[in-house]
C-alpha positions in Angstrom: 9.8 -20.7 16.6 13.4 -20.2 15.0 14.4 -19.8 11.3 17.3 -18.9 9.2 15.5 -16.2 7.3 12.3 -14.6 8.2 10.3 -12.8 5.7 7.4 -10.3 6.6 4.9 -10.1 4.0 3.8 -12.5 1.4 3.2 -10.3 -1.6 5.3 -10.5 -4.7 8.4 -9.1 -2.9 8.0 -11.4 -0.1 7.5 -14.5 -2.2 10.3 -13.6 -4.5 12.6 -13.2 -1.6 11.5 -16.5 -0.1 12.0 -18.3 -3.3 15.6 -17.2 -3.9 16.5 -17.8 -0.1 14.9 -21.3 0.2 16.5 -22.1 -3.3 19.8 -21.2 -1.9 19.5 -23.8 0.7 18.3 -21.9 3.6 15.5 -22.4 6.0 12.8 -19.8 5.4 9.7 -18.7 7.1 7.2 -16.2 5.8 4.8 -14.4 8.0 1.8 -12.7 6.6 -1.5 -11.1 8.3 -3.8 -12.1 5.1 -5.3 -15.7 5.2 -3.6 -16.4 1.8 -0.3 -15.4 0.2 0.0 -13.0 -2.5 -0.4 -9.6 -0.9 -2.8 -7.0 -1.9 -1.9 -7.2 -5.8 -2.2 -11.0 -5.9 -4.9 -11.2 -3.4 -6.6 -14.5 -2.8 -3.8 -16.8 -3.3 -2.9 -19.2 -6.2 -6.5 -20.1 -7.3 -7.2 -16.5 -8.1 -3.8 -15.5 -9.4 -4.6 -12.9 -11.9 -1.7 -13.6 -14.4 0.7 -16.2 -15.8 3.5 -14.3 -13.9 1.4 -14.6 -10.6 0.6 -18.2 -11.3 4.3 -18.8 -12.1 5.5 -17.4 -8.7 2.8 -19.1 -6.8 4.0 -22.4 -8.2 7.6 -21.8 -7.5 6.6 -20.8 -3.9 4.8 -24.0 -3.4 7.5 -26.2 -4.6 10.0 -25.3 -2.0 10.1 -26.0 1.7 9.1 -22.6 2.9 7.1 -22.5 5.9 4.2 -20.2 5.9 2.5 -18.5 9.1 -0.7 -16.6 7.7 -3.2 -14.7 9.5 -0.4 -13.3 11.9 -0.2 -9.7 12.7 3.1 -8.5 13.9 2.9 -6.1 17.0 6.6 -5.8 18.1 10.2 -6.6 17.2 13.6 -6.4 18.5 16.5 -6.3 15.9 19.3 -6.6 18.5 17.6 -9.9 19.9 16.8 -11.2 16.3 13.1 -11.6 17.5 9.7 -10.6 15.9 6.3 -11.0 18.0 3.1 -11.6 16.2 -0.3 -12.2 17.3 -2.4 -15.1 15.6 -5.8 -16.0 16.4 -5.8 -15.9 20.2 -2.0 -16.9 20.7 1.3 -15.0 20.6 4.1 -16.3 18.2 7.5 -15.4 19.0 9.9 -16.0 16.0 13.8 -16.0 16.2 15.8 -15.4 13.1 19.2 -15.1 11.7 18.3 -12.6 9.1 15.1 -10.5 8.3 13.6 -9.6 5.2 10.9 -6.8 5.3 8.4 -6.9 2.4 5.6 -5.1 4.2 4.3 -3.4 1.1 2.1 -0.4 1.1 -1.5 0.9 1.7 -3.8 3.4 0.0 -3.3 7.0 0.2 -6.7 8.6 1.3 -7.1 12.4 0.8 -10.0 14.2 2.7 -12.7 16.3 0.8 -16.3 17.1 1.8 -18.5 13.9 2.0 -15.5 11.5 1.8 -16.9 9.6 4.7 -20.3 8.7 3.3 -21.2 5.1 2.8 -20.6 4.1 -0.8 -17.1 6.2 -0.9 -14.2 3.9 -0.7 -10.6 3.4 -1.8 -9.7 1.8 -4.9 -8.2 -1.2 -3.4 -11.1 -1.5 -0.8 -13.8 -1.2 -3.3 -12.4 -3.9 -5.4 -11.6 -6.3 -2.5 -15.3 -5.9 -1.3 -16.4 -6.6 -4.8 -14.3 -9.8 -4.9 -15.6 -10.7 -1.7 -19.2 -10.7 -2.9 -20.5 -7.2 -2.7 -23.2 -6.6 -5.5 -22.1 -4.4 -8.2 -24.1 -5.5 -11.0 -26.1 -2.7 -12.6 -24.7 -0.2 -9.9 -23.2 3.1 -11.3 -19.6 3.6 -10.2 -17.2 6.5 -10.5 -13.6 5.9 -10.2 -11.3 8.7 -9.3 -7.7 9.7 -8.1 -4.6 8.8 -10.0 -2.4 5.9 -11.5 -2.9 2.9 -13.7 -5.0 1.2 -10.8 -7.9 3.4 -12.0 -8.0 1.5 -15.3 -7.5 -2.0 -13.6 -10.3 -1.5 -11.1 -12.6 0.2 -13.9 -11.9 -2.9 -16.2 -12.8 -5.5 -13.4 -16.1 -3.6 -12.4 -17.1 -3.5 -16.0 -16.4 -6.9 -16.5 -18.5 -7.9 -13.7 -21.6 -5.8 -14.8 -21.1 -2.6 -13.1 -21.7 0.8 -14.9 -18.4 2.5 -14.9 -19.7 6.2 -15.6 -16.5 8.1 -15.3 -12.7 7.5 -14.8 -11.4 10.8 -13.3 -7.7 11.0 -13.5 -6.1 14.1 -11.8 -2.8 14.1 -13.7 -2.8 16.6 -16.7 -2.7 15.4 -20.3 0.9 16.7 -20.7 2.1 14.5 -17.9 0.3 11.4 -19.3 1.8 12.1 -22.8 5.5 12.3 -21.5 4.6 9.1 -19.3 3.6 7.4 -22.7 6.6 8.3 -24.5 8.7 6.9 -21.7 7.2 3.4 -22.1 9.2 2.6 -25.3 11.7 0.8 -22.9 8.8 -1.3 -21.6 6.8 -2.8 -24.4 5.1 -5.0 -22.1 3.6 -2.1 -20.2 2.4 -0.6 -23.6 0.6 -3.8 -24.3 -1.0 -3.7 -20.9 -2.1 -0.4 -21.1 -3.7 -0.8 -24.6 -5.6 -4.0 -23.5 -6.8 -2.2 -20.3 -8.0 1.1 -22.3 -9.6 -1.2 -25.3 -11.6 -3.1 -22.6 -13.1 0.1 -21.4 -14.5 1.3 -24.7 -17.3 3.8 -24.2 -16.1 4.8 -20.6 -15.3 8.5 -20.4 -11.8 8.9 -19.0 -11.1 12.6 -18.0 -7.7 14.1 -17.3 -7.0 16.8 -15.0 -10.2 15.9 -13.3 -11.0 15.2 -9.8 -13.9 15.0 -7.1 -14.6 17.9 -5.3 -17.5 16.6 -2.9 -19.5 13.7 -2.4 -23.2 14.1 -1.7 -25.9 12.0 -0.1 -28.1 11.9 3.0 -27.5 8.5 4.6 -25.1 7.1 1.7 -23.5 8.3 -1.5 -25.9 9.7 -4.1 -23.8 12.0 -6.3 -20.4 13.4 -6.8 -19.3 16.9 -7.7 -16.4 16.9 -10.2 -14.1 19.5 -11.5 -12.0 19.6 -14.7 -10.2 22.9 -15.2 -12.9 25.5 -14.9 -15.9 23.1 -15.5 -17.8 21.9 -12.4 -20.6 19.3 -12.7 -22.6 16.9 -10.7 -23.0 12.9 -11.6 -25.3 10.5 -9.8 -23.5 7.5 -8.6 -24.1 4.3 -6.3 -20.4 4.0 -5.4 -17.2 6.0 -5.8 -13.8 4.6 -5.6 -11.1 7.0 -5.1 -7.3 6.4 -4.7 -4.4 8.8 -4.7 -1.4 6.3 -4.8 0.2 4.4 -2.1 2.0 5.0 1.0 4.9 2.6 2.1 4.3 0.4 5.1 7.6 1.4 7.1 6.4 1.4 10.6 7.8 -2.0 11.7 11.1 -0.9 10.1 11.0 2.2 12.1 10.2 0.3 15.3 13.4 -2.0 14.7 15.5 1.2 14.2 16.0 1.1 10.4 16.7 4.4 8.6 13.6 5.7 6.9 13.9 8.5 4.1 10.7 10.0 3.0 8.6 7.2 4.3 10.5 4.7 2.6 12.9 2.1 4.2 16.5 3.1 2.9 18.4 0.2 1.6 21.8 -0.3 0.0 22.6 -2.1 -3.3 21.9 -5.6 -1.7 18.6 -4.3 -0.3 20.0 -4.2 3.1 18.7 -1.6 5.6 20.8 0.4 8.0 20.8 -2.6 10.3 22.9 -5.6 9.7 21.1 -8.7 8.6 17.8 -6.9 8.1 16.8 -6.4 4.4 13.8 -4.8 2.7 12.3 -5.2 -0.6 9.1 -4.0 -2.5 6.9 -1.1 -2.0 8.2 -0.4 1.6 11.3 0.9 0.1 9.6 3.1 -2.4 6.4 2.7 -4.7 7.6 0.9 -7.8 5.1 -1.6 -9.0 5.3 -5.5 -9.3 8.2 -5.9 -11.6 10.3 -3.7 -9.3 9.0 -5.7 -6.1 10.0 -9.1 -7.8 13.5 -8.1 -8.7 14.1 -6.5 -5.1 12.7 -9.5 -3.5 15.0 -11.8 -5.3 18.2 -9.5 -4.6 17.2 -9.5 -0.9 16.6 -13.2 -0.7 20.0 -14.1 -2.1 21.6 -11.3 -0.1 20.1 -12.8 3.2 21.3 -16.2 2.1 24.9 -15.1 1.5 24.6 -15.3 -2.3 26.1 -11.9 -3.4 26.9 -13.1 -6.8 23.6 -14.2 -7.5 22.2 -10.9 -6.0 24.5 -8.8 -8.1 23.4 -10.5 -11.3 20.0 -9.0 -10.8 21.2 -5.1 -10.3 20.7 -4.3 -14.0 17.3 -5.6 -13.9 16.4 -3.7 -10.9 17.7 -0.5 -12.9 15.2 -1.2 -15.7 12.5 -1.6 -13.1 13.3 1.6 -11.3 13.5 3.6 -14.5 9.7 2.8 -15.0 8.9 3.6 -11.3 10.5 6.9 -11.7 8.6 7.9 -14.8 5.4 6.5 -13.3 5.7 8.8 -10.1 6.7 11.8 -11.9 3.5 11.4 -14.2 0.9 10.8 -11.6 2.4 13.3 -8.8 -0.3 14.9 -7.0 -1.7 18.4 -7.7 -1.8 21.0 -5.3 -5.5 22.0 -6.0 -6.1 18.7 -3.9 -4.7 20.5 -0.8 -7.6 22.9 -0.8 -10.5 20.6 -1.1 -11.2 20.1 2.9 -13.6 22.6 4.4 -13.6 23.7 7.8 -16.0 20.8 9.0 -14.5 18.0 6.7 -13.3 14.9 8.9 -9.6 14.2 8.6 -9.0 11.9 11.4 -11.9 9.4 11.1 -11.0 7.4 14.1 -11.2 10.4 16.3 -13.6 12.5 14.5 -11.2 15.5 14.1 -12.3 18.3 11.6 -9.9 20.1 9.3 -10.8 23.2 11.0 -9.3 22.1 14.3 -6.0 21.0 12.7 -5.0 23.6 10.2 -3.3 26.0 12.7 -1.2 23.4 14.2 2.6 23.1 13.0 3.3 19.4 13.7 1.4 16.1 14.2 2.8 16.1 17.9 1.0 19.1 18.6 -2.2 18.1 17.0 -1.9 14.8 18.9 -1.7 16.6 22.3 -4.5 18.8 21.5 -7.0 17.0 19.6 -5.9 13.0 19.6 -5.5 13.1 15.9 -3.8 9.9 14.8 -4.3 8.2 18.0 -7.2 6.1 17.1 -7.3 2.3 16.1 -5.7 3.0 12.8 -2.7 4.5 14.5 -2.5 7.4 12.0 -2.2 5.1 9.0 -5.1 6.9 7.3 -5.0 10.7 8.5 -1.0 10.5 9.0 -0.2 10.5 5.3 -3.2 12.9 4.7 -1.9 15.5 7.2 1.6 15.0 5.7 0.1 16.0 2.3 -2.1 18.8 3.5 0.0 20.4 6.2 3.7 19.1 5.5 3.9 17.4 9.0 6.6 14.9 9.4 5.6 11.4 10.7 5.8 10.7 14.4 7.7 8.0 16.2 6.5 4.5 16.3 6.1 2.5 19.4 4.8 -1.0 20.0 2.3 -2.4 19.3 2.5 -1.0 15.9 -1.0 -2.5 15.2 -4.0 -2.7 17.5 -3.5 -5.9 19.8 -5.1 -7.8 22.5 -4.4 -6.7 26.1 -3.5 -10.3 26.9 -0.8 -10.3 24.1 0.8 -7.2 25.6 0.7 -8.7 29.1 2.4 -11.8 27.7 5.1 -9.9 26.1 5.5 -7.6 29.0 4.9 -4.6 27.0 4.2 -1.6 29.4 1.3 0.9 29.0 4.0 3.4 28.6 5.4 1.6 25.6 2.0 0.8 24.2 1.0 4.4 23.8 1.8 6.0 20.5 3.6 9.3 21.1 
C-alpha cells in the first residue's frame, strides 16, 4: 500500500490531522490498532461519540476520502525508506508514505502498591472500558483514586450506570487544586465542564491529598486502606479504579530515530519531528488534553500537506491550549509519598513477577533487565518502565523491533532477525 500521508493513530489528534491533510487535497491513510476510530478518549466510534465536538469531528472525518486501516498494530518502521510495517489479523501490511504523522497518544501510568495486582484493582481507563463493554457494575461499590480530572469523569459514568461510588481520592493537595481553579478564567468551557461533573456527583466524597496505600482481599479485592495526612482508614470496595496520569506512547518515534525529550516526541512549531517529513501531534508530544490534541493535529496535517500558512494560522490556538495543559500538569503533579508505597514483596514488573525488593538496589533499567528480566515481558516495559522511572529515576531503555508483540510468521516475513527482535 502507498499513500501521500500516513497517520498512525485515529484518536482526536490523528483524526484532526487526517481531516486537515485530506481537505488540502492529499491522499491520506489512517492506521489504528482499535476496531473503530476515536482513540481512547472517543472510544467506540461515531455511534458512541461522547460530545458534540466529538460528533462533529467524526462527521468531518467520514465526509472526506480518508482510507482507514483499523485493527492493525505497527511492529516496525523505517523513516529513511518511508515504510511502516503493521500486523493485521493473520497478515502483514507494508505501507509506504511520502509524509508520516505520529498521533500515537498515551497510556495510563500505574504505580505499584501492596495489593495492586488483586483482581478488581484496575486502571481508570481500563475499568471504564470494561464497564462500557458490559462488565456488571450496578450496585457495586467503587473507589476511584489517583489524580486528574479523569477521576471525576469516570465517577460520573459509574454513578450514572448504577454503581455506588463510595470515594474519590485525589492525591493533589488543596492548594494546588485552588490554584488550578483560578487559572481556568481563561478557559470558561473547562469551568462549565468541571461544575457539571461535580454537580452530577452530589453526595460522593471527594478527598484531596488522599491516596490508596494498600488493597486487601483473598482471591479478589475486598477493601482498600487510604491515607489523608495523618488519618488512615479502611473502606470496603468491590472495585478500585486507579490512575496517576498518562505516559506518552513514543516508542515508535524512538524506533524511527526521532528525538525524544522526557518521554515526549520533540517537535518544532510546525509539529515536525527531528526527521524530515515525519510529524507528531497529540499526547505523544506531551500530555495536554483533547483541545491541545485537536489543534496540534490540524497543524501537523496542514504542515504535512505543504499548507504552511493554514498551519501558522493555528499557532495562537495552540498556545492557548498549551497554557491550560501547563496549569493542569502543575496542579496534578505526583507527590513524593507515592514512591514509598511499595514494600519489599510488592510486585513491580507484573509480566516477569519481579518484586520491589529485587530492584531497589539497581542503578539503571539495563542492569535490572540483565539480572531480573524486569521489563522484558509481553508488555515490553510499558507498565513497569514508567513505574520504575518514577520510583528509581531510571531512564527509558532503547527500543528495537518489534515494538509490540508480534507473530513469529510476521517477523520472518519482514526478515526481522532474532537479535533485532530482542529488546535490550
